[in-house]
PyMOL Python script that loads the backbone (N, CA, C, O; Angstrom):
from pymol import cmd

cmd.read_pdbstr("""\
ATOM      1  N   MET A   1      -1.773 -14.683  15.810  1.00  0.00           N
ATOM      2  CA  MET A   1      -0.643 -14.261  14.917  1.00  0.00           C
ATOM      3  C   MET A   1      -0.950 -12.926  14.088  1.00  0.00           C
ATOM      4  O   MET A   1      -1.973 -12.398  13.651  1.00  0.00           O
ATOM      5  N   SER A   2       0.407 -12.632  14.078  1.00  0.00           N
ATOM      6  CA  SER A   2       0.250 -11.123  13.409  1.00  0.00           C
ATOM      7  C   SER A   2       0.837 -11.103  12.532  1.00  0.00           C
ATOM      8  O   SER A   2       1.504 -12.093  12.230  1.00  0.00           O
ATOM      9  N   ARG A   3       0.835  -9.898  11.707  1.00  0.00           N
ATOM     10  CA  ARG A   3       1.647 -10.027  10.206  1.00  0.00           C
ATOM     11  C   ARG A   3       2.278  -8.403   9.940  1.00  0.00           C
ATOM     12  O   ARG A   3       1.843  -7.390  10.488  1.00  0.00           O
ATOM     13  N   ILE A   4       3.160  -8.453   9.171  1.00  0.00           N
ATOM     14  CA  ILE A   4       3.953  -7.480   8.690  1.00  0.00           C
ATOM     15  C   ILE A   4       3.437  -7.388   7.472  1.00  0.00           C
ATOM     16  O   ILE A   4       2.938  -8.308   6.824  1.00  0.00           O
ATOM     17  N   VAL A   5       3.626  -5.634   6.981  1.00  0.00           N
ATOM     18  CA  VAL A   5       3.381  -5.265   5.454  1.00  0.00           C
ATOM     19  C   VAL A   5       4.556  -4.717   5.360  1.00  0.00           C
ATOM     20  O   VAL A   5       4.886  -4.054   6.343  1.00  0.00           O
ATOM     21  N   LEU A   6       5.715  -4.809   4.010  1.00  0.00           N
ATOM     22  CA  LEU A   6       6.714  -4.033   3.791  1.00  0.00           C
ATOM     23  C   LEU A   6       6.231  -3.388   2.872  1.00  0.00           C
ATOM     24  O   LEU A   6       5.408  -3.884   2.103  1.00  0.00           O
ATOM     25  N   LEU A   7       6.769  -1.831   2.755  1.00  0.00           N
ATOM     26  CA  LEU A   7       6.612  -0.989   1.950  1.00  0.00           C
ATOM     27  C   LEU A   7       7.879  -0.667   0.978  1.00  0.00           C
ATOM     28  O   LEU A   7       8.615   0.319   1.022  1.00  0.00           O
ATOM     29  N   GLU A   8       7.925  -1.793   0.073  1.00  0.00           N
ATOM     30  CA  GLU A   8       9.473  -1.839  -0.704  1.00  0.00           C
ATOM     31  C   GLU A   8       9.791  -0.754  -1.412  1.00  0.00           C
ATOM     32  O   GLU A   8      11.015  -0.636  -1.478  1.00  0.00           O
ATOM     33  N   GLU A   9       9.257   0.020  -1.923  1.00  0.00           N
ATOM     34  CA  GLU A   9       9.464   1.310  -2.069  1.00  0.00           C
ATOM     35  C   GLU A   9      10.231   2.099  -1.469  1.00  0.00           C
ATOM     36  O   GLU A   9      11.250   2.641  -1.897  1.00  0.00           O
ATOM     37  N   ARG A  10       9.726   2.178  -0.423  1.00  0.00           N
ATOM     38  CA  ARG A  10      10.570   3.214   0.583  1.00  0.00           C
ATOM     39  C   ARG A  10      11.913   2.636   1.127  1.00  0.00           C
ATOM     40  O   ARG A  10      12.759   3.457   1.482  1.00  0.00           O
ATOM     41  N   CYS A  11      12.226   1.163   1.238  1.00  0.00           N
ATOM     42  CA  CYS A  11      13.334   0.296   1.768  1.00  0.00           C
ATOM     43  C   CYS A  11      14.673   0.901   0.633  1.00  0.00           C
ATOM     44  O   CYS A  11      14.670   1.215  -0.557  1.00  0.00           O
ATOM     45  N   LYS A  12      15.795   0.860   1.757  1.00  0.00           N
ATOM     46  CA  LYS A  12      16.957   1.310   1.287  1.00  0.00           C
ATOM     47  C   LYS A  12      17.770   0.281   1.512  1.00  0.00           C
ATOM     48  O   LYS A  12      18.922   0.505   1.140  1.00  0.00           O
ATOM     49  N   GLY A  13      17.570  -0.883   2.037  1.00  0.00           N
ATOM     50  CA  GLY A  13      18.382  -1.952   2.258  1.00  0.00           C
ATOM     51  C   GLY A  13      19.020  -1.972   3.238  1.00  0.00           C
ATOM     52  O   GLY A  13      20.015  -2.693   3.163  1.00  0.00           O
ATOM     53  N   CYS A  14      18.836  -1.365   4.345  1.00  0.00           N
ATOM     54  CA  CYS A  14      20.045  -1.165   5.380  1.00  0.00           C
ATOM     55  C   CYS A  14      20.288  -2.265   6.113  1.00  0.00           C
ATOM     56  O   CYS A  14      21.403  -2.679   6.431  1.00  0.00           O
ATOM     57  N   LEU A  15      18.929  -2.885   6.463  1.00  0.00           N
ATOM     58  CA  LEU A  15      19.018  -4.583   6.944  1.00  0.00           C
ATOM     59  C   LEU A  15      18.986  -4.234   8.425  1.00  0.00           C
ATOM     60  O   LEU A  15      19.493  -5.120   9.112  1.00  0.00           O
ATOM     61  N   LEU A  16      18.565  -3.268   9.051  1.00  0.00           N
ATOM     62  CA  LEU A  16      18.670  -2.961  10.749  1.00  0.00           C
ATOM     63  C   LEU A  16      17.604  -3.617  11.045  1.00  0.00           C
ATOM     64  O   LEU A  16      17.781  -4.359  12.011  1.00  0.00           O
ATOM     65  N   CYS A  17      16.450  -3.649  10.558  1.00  0.00           N
ATOM     66  CA  CYS A  17      15.584  -4.717  10.820  1.00  0.00           C
ATOM     67  C   CYS A  17      15.763  -6.190  11.086  1.00  0.00           C
ATOM     68  O   CYS A  17      15.608  -6.626  12.227  1.00  0.00           O
ATOM     69  N   THR A  18      16.043  -6.871  10.207  1.00  0.00           N
ATOM     70  CA  THR A  18      16.707  -7.965  10.500  1.00  0.00           C
ATOM     71  C   THR A  18      17.677  -8.422  11.780  1.00  0.00           C
ATOM     72  O   THR A  18      17.805  -9.558  12.237  1.00  0.00           O
ATOM     73  N   THR A  19      18.373  -7.086  12.254  1.00  0.00           N
ATOM     74  CA  THR A  19      19.195  -7.174  13.282  1.00  0.00           C
ATOM     75  C   THR A  19      18.314  -7.632  14.659  1.00  0.00           C
ATOM     76  O   THR A  19      18.679  -8.396  15.553  1.00  0.00           O
ATOM     77  N   VAL A  20      17.054  -6.915  14.526  1.00  0.00           N
ATOM     78  CA  VAL A  20      16.141  -6.809  15.870  1.00  0.00           C
ATOM     79  C   VAL A  20      15.105  -8.221  16.269  1.00  0.00           C
ATOM     80  O   VAL A  20      14.687  -8.661  17.340  1.00  0.00           O
ATOM     81  N   CYS A  21      14.942  -8.655  14.823  1.00  0.00           N
ATOM     82  CA  CYS A  21      13.824  -9.252  14.771  1.00  0.00           C
ATOM     83  C   CYS A  21      13.991 -10.688  15.597  1.00  0.00           C
ATOM     84  O   CYS A  21      14.787 -11.483  15.096  1.00  0.00           O
ATOM     85  N   PRO A  22      13.374 -11.052  16.707  1.00  0.00           N
ATOM     86  CA  PRO A  22      13.511 -12.170  17.555  1.00  0.00           C
ATOM     87  C   PRO A  22      13.500 -13.399  16.938  1.00  0.00           C
ATOM     88  O   PRO A  22      14.180 -14.382  17.232  1.00  0.00           O
ATOM     89  N   ARG A  23      12.542 -13.259  15.910  1.00  0.00           N
ATOM     90  CA  ARG A  23      12.220 -14.694  15.261  1.00  0.00           C
ATOM     91  C   ARG A  23      13.118 -14.870  13.873  1.00  0.00           C
ATOM     92  O   ARG A  23      13.064 -15.907  13.212  1.00  0.00           O
ATOM     93  N   ASN A  24      13.557 -14.272  13.682  1.00  0.00           N
ATOM     94  CA  ASN A  24      14.453 -13.991  11.991  1.00  0.00           C
ATOM     95  C   ASN A  24      13.535 -13.906  11.481  1.00  0.00           C
ATOM     96  O   ASN A  24      13.275 -15.109  11.489  1.00  0.00           O
ATOM     97  N   ILE A  25      12.519 -13.364  10.860  1.00  0.00           N
ATOM     98  CA  ILE A  25      11.705 -13.548   9.665  1.00  0.00           C
ATOM     99  C   ILE A  25      11.992 -12.906   8.461  1.00  0.00           C
ATOM    100  O   ILE A  25      11.791 -13.283   7.307  1.00  0.00           O
ATOM    101  N   LEU A  26      12.686 -11.485   9.065  1.00  0.00           N
ATOM    102  CA  LEU A  26      12.970 -10.650   7.858  1.00  0.00           C
ATOM    103  C   LEU A  26      14.549 -11.100   6.903  1.00  0.00           C
ATOM    104  O   LEU A  26      15.402 -11.708   7.551  1.00  0.00           O
ATOM    105  N   ARG A  27      14.749 -10.885   5.915  1.00  0.00           N
ATOM    106  CA  ARG A  27      16.183 -10.970   5.144  1.00  0.00           C
ATOM    107  C   ARG A  27      15.942 -10.372   4.083  1.00  0.00           C
ATOM    108  O   ARG A  27      14.885 -10.029   3.553  1.00  0.00           O
ATOM    109  N   LYS A  28      17.555 -10.209   3.652  1.00  0.00           N
ATOM    110  CA  LYS A  28      17.671  -9.512   2.351  1.00  0.00           C
ATOM    111  C   LYS A  28      16.775 -10.287   1.262  1.00  0.00           C
ATOM    112  O   LYS A  28      16.549 -11.495   1.340  1.00  0.00           O
ATOM    113  N   SER A  29      16.343  -9.542   0.348  1.00  0.00           N
ATOM    114  CA  SER A  29      15.394 -10.312  -0.947  1.00  0.00           C
ATOM    115  C   SER A  29      16.570 -10.360  -2.198  1.00  0.00           C
ATOM    116  O   SER A  29      17.673  -9.816  -2.153  1.00  0.00           O
ATOM    117  N   GLU A  30      16.171 -10.937  -3.000  1.00  0.00           N
ATOM    118  CA  GLU A  30      16.883 -10.727  -4.179  1.00  0.00           C
ATOM    119  C   GLU A  30      16.388  -9.783  -5.288  1.00  0.00           C
ATOM    120  O   GLU A  30      16.768  -9.779  -6.459  1.00  0.00           O
ATOM    121  N   ARG A  31      15.503  -9.013  -4.733  1.00  0.00           N
ATOM    122  CA  ARG A  31      14.571  -8.043  -5.479  1.00  0.00           C
ATOM    123  C   ARG A  31      15.198  -6.499  -5.409  1.00  0.00           C
ATOM    124  O   ARG A  31      15.996  -6.084  -4.568  1.00  0.00           O
ATOM    125  N   PHE A  32      14.810  -6.006  -6.156  1.00  0.00           N
ATOM    126  CA  PHE A  32      15.197  -4.202  -5.930  1.00  0.00           C
ATOM    127  C   PHE A  32      14.236  -3.416  -6.561  1.00  0.00           C
ATOM    128  O   PHE A  32      13.603  -3.662  -7.587  1.00  0.00           O
ATOM    129  N   ASN A  33      14.192  -2.247  -5.686  1.00  0.00           N
ATOM    130  CA  ASN A  33      12.888  -1.529  -5.782  1.00  0.00           C
ATOM    131  C   ASN A  33      13.649  -0.612  -7.023  1.00  0.00           C
ATOM    132  O   ASN A  33      14.794  -0.670  -7.471  1.00  0.00           O
ATOM    133  N   HIS A  34      12.273   0.411  -7.424  1.00  0.00           N
ATOM    134  CA  HIS A  34      12.841   1.295  -8.710  1.00  0.00           C
ATOM    135  C   HIS A  34      13.648   2.399  -8.120  1.00  0.00           C
ATOM    136  O   HIS A  34      13.844   3.251  -8.987  1.00  0.00           O
ATOM    137  N   GLN A  35      14.138   2.683  -7.095  1.00  0.00           N
ATOM    138  CA  GLN A  35      15.841   3.241  -6.550  1.00  0.00           C
ATOM    139  C   GLN A  35      16.757   2.566  -6.444  1.00  0.00           C
ATOM    140  O   GLN A  35      17.822   2.922  -5.939  1.00  0.00           O
ATOM    141  N   GLY A  36      16.407   0.993  -7.095  1.00  0.00           N
ATOM    142  CA  GLY A  36      17.935   0.294  -7.338  1.00  0.00           C
ATOM    143  C   GLY A  36      18.514  -0.041  -5.920  1.00  0.00           C
ATOM    144  O   GLY A  36      19.730  -0.188  -5.792  1.00  0.00           O
ATOM    145  N   TYR A  37      17.590  -0.174  -4.764  1.00  0.00           N
ATOM    146  CA  TYR A  37      17.743  -0.788  -3.682  1.00  0.00           C
ATOM    147  C   TYR A  37      17.336  -2.070  -3.682  1.00  0.00           C
ATOM    148  O   TYR A  37      16.254  -2.346  -4.201  1.00  0.00           O
ATOM    149  N   GLN A  38      18.331  -3.305  -2.958  1.00  0.00           N
ATOM    150  CA  GLN A  38      18.030  -4.301  -2.577  1.00  0.00           C
ATOM    151  C   GLN A  38      17.027  -4.289  -1.328  1.00  0.00           C
ATOM    152  O   GLN A  38      17.285  -3.610  -0.334  1.00  0.00           O
ATOM    153  N   VAL A  39      16.084  -4.929  -1.408  1.00  0.00           N
ATOM    154  CA  VAL A  39      14.807  -4.592  -0.086  1.00  0.00           C
ATOM    155  C   VAL A  39      15.076  -5.609   0.469  1.00  0.00           C
ATOM    156  O   VAL A  39      15.678  -6.553  -0.042  1.00  0.00           O
ATOM    157  N   VAL A  40      14.595  -5.532   1.769  1.00  0.00           N
ATOM    158  CA  VAL A  40      14.207  -6.665   2.826  1.00  0.00           C
ATOM    159  C   VAL A  40      12.917  -7.458   2.390  1.00  0.00           C
ATOM    160  O   VAL A  40      12.152  -6.788   1.696  1.00  0.00           O
ATOM    161  N   GLU A  41      12.553  -8.651   2.636  1.00  0.00           N
ATOM    162  CA  GLU A  41      11.243  -9.130   2.842  1.00  0.00           C
ATOM    163  C   GLU A  41      11.169 -10.182   3.900  1.00  0.00           C
ATOM    164  O   GLU A  41      12.162 -10.520   4.545  1.00  0.00           O
ATOM    165  N   ALA A  42       9.958 -10.706   4.076  1.00  0.00           N
ATOM    166  CA  ALA A  42       9.665 -11.594   5.072  1.00  0.00           C
ATOM    167  C   ALA A  42       9.854 -13.075   4.513  1.00  0.00           C
ATOM    168  O   ALA A  42       9.407 -13.343   3.398  1.00  0.00           O
ATOM    169  N   GLY A  43      10.534 -14.074   5.300  1.00  0.00           N
ATOM    170  CA  GLY A  43      10.998 -15.069   4.871  1.00  0.00           C
ATOM    171  C   GLY A  43       9.771 -16.195   5.115  1.00  0.00           C
ATOM    172  O   GLY A  43       8.684 -15.719   5.441  1.00  0.00           O
ATOM    173  N   ASP A  44       9.863 -17.531   4.990  1.00  0.00           N
ATOM    174  CA  ASP A  44       8.901 -18.600   5.147  1.00  0.00           C
ATOM    175  C   ASP A  44       8.118 -18.701   6.520  1.00  0.00           C
ATOM    176  O   ASP A  44       7.120 -19.317   6.894  1.00  0.00           O
ATOM    177  N   ASN A  45       9.002 -17.834   7.097  1.00  0.00           N
ATOM    178  CA  ASN A  45       8.439 -18.204   8.894  1.00  0.00           C
ATOM    179  C   ASN A  45       7.717 -17.059   9.309  1.00  0.00           C
ATOM    180  O   ASN A  45       7.613 -16.681  10.476  1.00  0.00           O
ATOM    181  N   ALA A  46       7.139 -16.430   8.141  1.00  0.00           N
ATOM    182  CA  ALA A  46       6.584 -15.206   8.559  1.00  0.00           C
ATOM    183  C   ALA A  46       5.129 -15.484   9.326  1.00  0.00           C
ATOM    184  O   ALA A  46       4.745 -14.457   9.885  1.00  0.00           O
ATOM    185  N   ALA A  47       4.590 -16.157   9.426  1.00  0.00           N
ATOM    186  CA  ALA A  47       3.406 -16.789  10.275  1.00  0.00           C
ATOM    187  C   ALA A  47       3.754 -16.836  11.702  1.00  0.00           C
ATOM    188  O   ALA A  47       2.864 -17.053  12.524  1.00  0.00           O
ATOM    189  N   GLU A  48       5.264 -16.605  12.153  1.00  0.00           N
ATOM    190  CA  GLU A  48       5.945 -17.072  13.188  1.00  0.00           C
ATOM    191  C   GLU A  48       5.550 -15.542  14.083  1.00  0.00           C
ATOM    192  O   GLU A  48       5.356 -15.445  15.295  1.00  0.00           O
ATOM    193  N   CYS A  49       5.513 -14.525  13.128  1.00  0.00           N
ATOM    194  CA  CYS A  49       5.676 -13.045  13.784  1.00  0.00           C
ATOM    195  C   CYS A  49       5.017 -12.880  14.737  1.00  0.00           C
ATOM    196  O   CYS A  49       3.817 -13.040  14.512  1.00  0.00           O
ATOM    197  N   THR A  50       5.349 -12.541  16.057  1.00  0.00           N
ATOM    198  CA  THR A  50       4.924 -12.488  17.427  1.00  0.00           C
ATOM    199  C   THR A  50       4.327 -10.980  17.328  1.00  0.00           C
ATOM    200  O   THR A  50       3.773 -10.626  18.369  1.00  0.00           O
ATOM    201  N   GLY A  51       4.331 -10.275  16.555  1.00  0.00           N
ATOM    202  CA  GLY A  51       3.724  -8.793  16.460  1.00  0.00           C
ATOM    203  C   GLY A  51       4.818  -7.605  17.257  1.00  0.00           C
ATOM    204  O   GLY A  51       4.449  -6.456  17.016  1.00  0.00           O
ATOM    205  N   CYS A  52       5.858  -7.669  17.992  1.00  0.00           N
ATOM    206  CA  CYS A  52       6.750  -7.149  18.843  1.00  0.00           C
ATOM    207  C   CYS A  52       6.784  -5.443  18.525  1.00  0.00           C
ATOM    208  O   CYS A  52       6.816  -4.472  19.280  1.00  0.00           O
ATOM    209  N   ALA A  53       6.755  -5.630  16.524  1.00  0.00           N
ATOM    210  CA  ALA A  53       7.420  -4.395  16.476  1.00  0.00           C
ATOM    211  C   ALA A  53       8.718  -3.949  16.351  1.00  0.00           C
ATOM    212  O   ALA A  53       9.047  -2.909  15.781  1.00  0.00           O
ATOM    213  N   ALA A  54       9.396  -4.675  16.844  1.00  0.00           N
ATOM    214  CA  ALA A  54      10.617  -3.997  16.766  1.00  0.00           C
ATOM    215  C   ALA A  54      11.390  -3.613  15.964  1.00  0.00           C
ATOM    216  O   ALA A  54      12.248  -2.759  16.188  1.00  0.00           O
ATOM    217  N   CYS A  55      11.164  -4.315  14.659  1.00  0.00           N
ATOM    218  CA  CYS A  55      11.428  -4.187  12.990  1.00  0.00           C
ATOM    219  C   CYS A  55      10.934  -2.715  12.787  1.00  0.00           C
ATOM    220  O   CYS A  55      11.730  -1.852  12.417  1.00  0.00           O
ATOM    221  N   ALA A  56       9.916  -2.497  12.975  1.00  0.00           N
ATOM    222  CA  ALA A  56       8.990  -1.022  12.607  1.00  0.00           C
ATOM    223  C   ALA A  56       9.684  -0.099  13.274  1.00  0.00           C
ATOM    224  O   ALA A  56       9.962   0.855  12.547  1.00  0.00           O
ATOM    225  N   VAL A  57      10.129   0.011  14.515  1.00  0.00           N
ATOM    226  CA  VAL A  57      10.387   0.807  15.716  1.00  0.00           C
ATOM    227  C   VAL A  57      11.681   0.921  15.047  1.00  0.00           C
ATOM    228  O   VAL A  57      11.863   2.110  15.309  1.00  0.00           O
ATOM    229  N   ILE A  58      12.792   0.560  14.334  1.00  0.00           N
ATOM    230  CA  ILE A  58      14.224   0.617  14.770  1.00  0.00           C
ATOM    231  C   ILE A  58      14.566   0.916  12.956  1.00  0.00           C
ATOM    232  O   ILE A  58      15.730   1.047  12.578  1.00  0.00           O
ATOM    233  N   CYS A  59      13.339   0.994  11.935  1.00  0.00           N
ATOM    234  CA  CYS A  59      13.541   1.231  10.423  1.00  0.00           C
ATOM    235  C   CYS A  59      13.427   2.697  10.323  1.00  0.00           C
ATOM    236  O   CYS A  59      12.518   3.342  10.846  1.00  0.00           O
ATOM    237  N   PRO A  60      14.582   3.292   9.490  1.00  0.00           N
ATOM    238  CA  PRO A  60      14.601   4.606   9.535  1.00  0.00           C
ATOM    239  C   PRO A  60      13.551   5.256   8.759  1.00  0.00           C
ATOM    240  O   PRO A  60      13.051   6.360   8.974  1.00  0.00           O
ATOM    241  N   ASP A  61      13.234   4.270   7.656  1.00  0.00           N
ATOM    242  CA  ASP A  61      12.548   4.946   6.727  1.00  0.00           C
ATOM    243  C   ASP A  61      11.171   4.408   6.472  1.00  0.00           C
ATOM    244  O   ASP A  61      10.671   4.219   5.363  1.00  0.00           O
ATOM    245  N   VAL A  62      10.497   4.133   7.911  1.00  0.00           N
ATOM    246  CA  VAL A  62       9.101   3.447   7.725  1.00  0.00           C
ATOM    247  C   VAL A  62       8.527   2.853   6.666  1.00  0.00           C
ATOM    248  O   VAL A  62       7.651   3.301   5.926  1.00  0.00           O
ATOM    249  N   VAL A  63       9.325   1.347   6.630  1.00  0.00           N
ATOM    250  CA  VAL A  63       8.549   0.711   5.702  1.00  0.00           C
ATOM    251  C   VAL A  63       8.163  -0.357   6.273  1.00  0.00           C
ATOM    252  O   VAL A  63       7.710  -1.148   5.446  1.00  0.00           O
ATOM    253  N   ILE A  64       8.132  -0.829   7.581  1.00  0.00           N
ATOM    254  CA  ILE A  64       7.323  -1.732   8.108  1.00  0.00           C
ATOM    255  C   ILE A  64       6.091  -1.287   8.828  1.00  0.00           C
ATOM    256  O   ILE A  64       5.956  -0.338   9.600  1.00  0.00           O
ATOM    257  N   ARG A  65       5.141  -2.251   8.375  1.00  0.00           N
ATOM    258  CA  ARG A  65       3.738  -2.032   9.379  1.00  0.00           C
ATOM    259  C   ARG A  65       3.770  -2.858   9.805  1.00  0.00           C
ATOM    260  O   ARG A  65       4.613  -3.644   9.370  1.00  0.00           O
ATOM    261  N   VAL A  66       2.808  -3.354  11.075  1.00  0.00           N
ATOM    262  CA  VAL A  66       2.573  -4.427  11.902  1.00  0.00           C
ATOM    263  C   VAL A  66       1.387  -4.350  12.335  1.00  0.00           C
ATOM    264  O   VAL A  66       0.891  -3.400  12.942  1.00  0.00           O
ATOM    265  N   PHE A  67       0.775  -5.575  11.971  1.00  0.00           N
ATOM    266  CA  PHE A  67      -0.625  -5.557  12.405  1.00  0.00           C
ATOM    267  C   PHE A  67      -0.829  -7.078  13.352  1.00  0.00           C
ATOM    268  O   PHE A  67      -0.708  -8.259  13.028  1.00  0.00           O
ATOM    269  N   ARG A  68      -1.240  -6.308  14.823  1.00  0.00           N
ATOM    270  CA  ARG A  68      -1.358  -7.473  15.456  1.00  0.00           C
ATOM    271  C   ARG A  68      -2.981  -7.763  15.611  1.00  0.00           C
ATOM    272  O   ARG A  68      -3.902  -6.959  15.753  1.00  0.00           O
ATOM    273  N   THR A  69      -2.992  -9.167  15.534  1.00  0.00           N
ATOM    274  CA  THR A  69      -4.280 -10.076  16.027  1.00  0.00           C
ATOM    275  C   THR A  69      -4.764 -10.006  17.292  1.00  0.00           C
ATOM    276  O   THR A  69      -4.274 -10.457  18.327  1.00  0.00           O
ATOM    277  N   ARG A  70      -5.830  -9.366  17.110  1.00  0.00           N
ATOM    278  CA  ARG A  70      -6.748  -9.554  18.726  1.00  0.00           C
ATOM    279  C   ARG A  70      -6.718 -10.754  19.354  1.00  0.00           C
ATOM    280  O   ARG A  70      -6.745 -11.890  18.880  1.00  0.00           O
ATOM    281  N   LYS A  71      -6.644 -10.294  20.720  1.00  0.00           N
ATOM    282  CA  LYS A  71      -6.868 -11.774  21.140  1.00  0.00           C
ATOM    283  C   LYS A  71      -8.326 -11.915  21.990  1.00  0.00           C
ATOM    284  O   LYS A  71      -8.817 -11.018  22.676  1.00  0.00           O
ATOM    285  N   ALA A  72      -8.864 -13.190  21.785  1.00  0.00           N
ATOM    286  CA  ALA A  72     -10.032 -13.424  22.195  1.00  0.00           C
ATOM    287  C   ALA A  72     -10.055 -13.186  23.545  1.00  0.00           C
ATOM    288  O   ALA A  72      -9.060 -13.481  24.207  1.00  0.00           O
ATOM    289  N   ARG A  73     -11.284 -12.572  24.210  1.00  0.00           N
ATOM    290  CA  ARG A  73     -11.577 -12.092  25.335  1.00  0.00           C
ATOM    291  C   ARG A  73     -11.900 -13.520  26.564  1.00  0.00           C
ATOM    292  O   ARG A  73     -12.698 -14.389  26.214  1.00  0.00           O
ATOM    293  N   ASP A  74     -11.449 -13.587  27.469  1.00  0.00           N
ATOM    294  CA  ASP A  74     -11.235 -15.075  28.176  1.00  0.00           C
ATOM    295  C   ASP A  74     -12.691 -15.587  28.602  1.00  0.00           C
ATOM    296  O   ASP A  74     -12.842 -16.773  28.895  1.00  0.00           O
ATOM    297  N   GLY A  75     -13.920 -14.555  28.638  1.00  0.00           N
ATOM    298  CA  GLY A  75     -15.116 -14.851  28.903  1.00  0.00           C
ATOM    299  C   GLY A  75     -15.447 -14.969  30.632  1.00  0.00           C
ATOM    300  O   GLY A  75     -16.513 -15.382  31.088  1.00  0.00           O
ATOM    301  N   ARG A  76     -14.554 -14.617  31.251  1.00  0.00           N
ATOM    302  CA  ARG A  76     -14.626 -14.171  32.574  1.00  0.00           C
ATOM    303  C   ARG A  76     -15.407 -13.252  32.884  1.00  0.00           C
ATOM    304  O   ARG A  76     -15.623 -13.105  34.087  1.00  0.00           O
ATOM    305  N   GLY A  77     -15.926 -12.547  32.131  1.00  0.00           N
ATOM    306  CA  GLY A  77     -16.852 -11.242  32.724  1.00  0.00           C
ATOM    307  C   GLY A  77     -16.227 -10.067  32.741  1.00  0.00           C
ATOM    308  O   GLY A  77     -15.086  -9.931  32.301  1.00  0.00           O
ATOM    309  N   GLY A  78     -16.898  -9.147  33.235  1.00  0.00           N
ATOM    310  CA  GLY A  78     -16.255  -8.015  33.080  1.00  0.00           C
ATOM    311  C   GLY A  78     -16.325  -6.959  31.868  1.00  0.00           C
ATOM    312  O   GLY A  78     -16.726  -7.459  30.817  1.00  0.00           O
ATOM    313  N   ASP A  79     -15.997  -5.540  31.818  1.00  0.00           N
ATOM    314  CA  ASP A  79     -15.997  -5.041  30.905  1.00  0.00           C
ATOM    315  C   ASP A  79     -14.214  -4.573  30.500  1.00  0.00           C
ATOM    316  O   ASP A  79     -13.643  -3.560  30.906  1.00  0.00           O
ATOM    317  N   ALA A  80     -13.736  -5.453  29.769  1.00  0.00           N
ATOM    318  CA  ALA A  80     -12.078  -4.984  29.460  1.00  0.00           C
ATOM    319  C   ALA A  80     -12.244  -4.163  28.386  1.00  0.00           C
ATOM    320  O   ALA A  80     -11.268  -3.622  27.867  1.00  0.00           O
TER     321      ALA A  80
END
""", "prot")
cmd.dss("prot")
cmd.show_as("cartoon", "prot")
cmd.util.cbc("prot")
cmd.orient("prot")
């Protein structure tokens, strides 16, 4: 499971991130930031985030931080 953090005060509401999310996690919020922009938010299905970071890459204002969960080692030996 991965998670995203949104820096709402940087968001300008362009919604580019909503167009590239393969799980449709991001959506337009009803909230506004201090600059008066309607910001983006993670929906109820945020736990489905795959950590692909497509949203973070396309965001022109560096609003999105993606944190990926480490995968457990498979236990077959070797130093990976």
